[in-house]
C-alpha positions as CSV (number, residue, x, y, z in Angstrom):
1,M,0.0,0.0,0.0
2,P,1.6,3.3,-1.1
3,L,2.2,6.0,1.5
4,A,0.3,9.3,1.2
5,L,2.3,12.3,0.4
6,K,1.7,13.8,3.9
7,E,3.1,10.6,5.5
8,V,6.2,10.7,3.3
9,D,6.7,14.4,4.2
10,D,6.2,13.6,7.9
11,M,8.8,10.8,7.7
12,K,11.3,13.2,6.0
13,H,10.7,15.8,8.7
14,E,11.3,13.2,11.5
15,N,14.7,12.3,10.0
16,S,15.7,16.0,9.5
17,P,17.4,18.1,12.2
18,A,15.1,20.2,14.2
19,S,16.6,23.7,14.3
20,N,15.7,26.2,17.1
21,D,16.7,29.6,15.7
22,A,16.2,31.3,19.0
23,G,18.9,29.1,20.7
24,G,21.1,28.4,17.7
25,K,20.4,24.7,18.5
26,I,20.2,21.7,16.2
27,I,18.9,18.4,17.5
28,A,19.0,15.2,15.4
29,G,19.8,11.5,15.8
30,G,20.6,11.7,19.6
31,L,22.8,14.8,19.1
32,E,22.2,18.3,20.3
33,V,24.5,21.0,19.2
34,S,24.2,24.6,20.4
35,L,26.0,27.4,18.6
36,D,25.2,29.9,21.4
37,T,26.9,27.8,24.1
38,Y,29.3,25.8,22.0
39,R,28.1,22.7,23.7
40,V,27.4,19.2,22.3
41,K,25.2,16.6,23.9
42,A,25.2,13.0,22.8
43,N,22.2,11.1,24.2
44,G,21.9,13.8,26.8
45,V,25.5,13.6,27.9
46,H,27.9,16.6,27.3
47,I,30.9,15.7,25.2
48,L,34.0,17.7,24.6
49,L,35.0,18.5,21.1
50,T,37.8,20.8,19.7
51,P,36.6,24.0,18.0
52,S,37.3,22.5,14.6
53,E,35.3,19.3,15.4
54,F,32.4,21.4,16.8
55,H,32.2,23.6,13.7
56,L,32.5,20.6,11.4
57,L,29.6,18.8,13.3
58,Y,27.5,21.9,13.3
59,F,28.0,22.5,9.6
60,L,27.2,18.8,8.7
61,M,24.1,18.8,11.0
62,S,23.0,22.1,9.4
63,N,23.1,20.6,6.0
64,P,22.0,16.9,6.5
65,E,21.8,14.3,3.8
66,S,24.1,16.3,1.4
67,A,27.6,15.2,0.6
68,H,30.2,17.9,1.2
69,S,33.7,17.9,-0.3
70,R,36.8,18.0,1.9
71,A,37.6,21.4,0.5
72,L,34.3,22.8,1.5
73,L,34.5,21.3,5.0
74,L,38.0,22.6,5.4
75,S,36.8,26.1,4.6
76,K,33.9,25.7,7.2
77,I,36.3,24.9,10.0
78,G,38.6,27.8,9.3
79,K,41.7,25.9,8.4
80,R,42.5,27.8,5.2
81,K,45.2,30.0,6.7
82,T,47.4,27.2,8.1
83,L,48.0,25.4,4.7
84,P,46.7,22.0,5.9
85,G,47.3,18.7,4.2
86,K,44.7,17.1,2.0
87,R,43.6,14.8,4.7
88,T,43.1,17.3,7.5
89,V,39.4,16.9,7.3
90,D,39.7,13.1,7.5
91,V,41.6,13.4,10.8
92,H,38.9,15.7,12.2
93,I,36.2,13.3,11.1
94,R,38.0,10.4,12.7
95,H,38.3,12.3,16.0
96,L,34.7,13.3,15.8
97,R,33.5,9.8,15.2
98,A,35.7,8.6,18.1
99,A,34.0,11.1,20.4
100,L,30.5,9.9,19.2
101,E,31.3,6.2,19.2
102,P,30.8,5.5,23.0
103,F,27.2,6.7,22.4
104,G,26.6,4.6,19.3
105,L,26.3,7.8,17.2
106,D,29.5,7.6,15.1
107,G,27.5,6.2,12.1
108,L,25.7,9.5,11.8
109,I,28.8,10.9,10.1
110,Q,29.0,9.0,6.8
111,T,31.7,8.8,4.2
112,V,30.5,9.4,0.6
113,H,33.2,7.7,-1.5
114,G,34.7,10.0,-4.1
115,R,32.8,13.0,-2.7
116,G,33.4,13.6,1.0
117,Y,31.2,13.4,4.1
118,R,27.6,13.8,5.1
119,F,25.4,13.8,8.3
120,S,22.5,11.3,8.0
121,C,20.0,9.9,10.5
122,V,18.9,7.4,7.9
């Protein structure tokens, strides 16, 4: 039995981050990221991230389901001035996944082979 368009739209909305403009907060897949407080919660527990990891996660969660190139992600974490290596983003992603792994949330950051990375709750 096919799903009604409203049901499909509701399912998409459930899998998308809920953004709270007043608090600069994004909540999705067990993660809560607040731009105002620079805090991250994984399943309700505060986790510590470097500024680069925080900005990377915030950007990915702000643009879910889209694949983003390493060059774009590098520009979003402010590493342009330091002449980073080609794999700097890979290292940040690895550290970010390691921070999320104890909560079972590391799979939210997905590798898109030949393209880069994306945030996905699906």
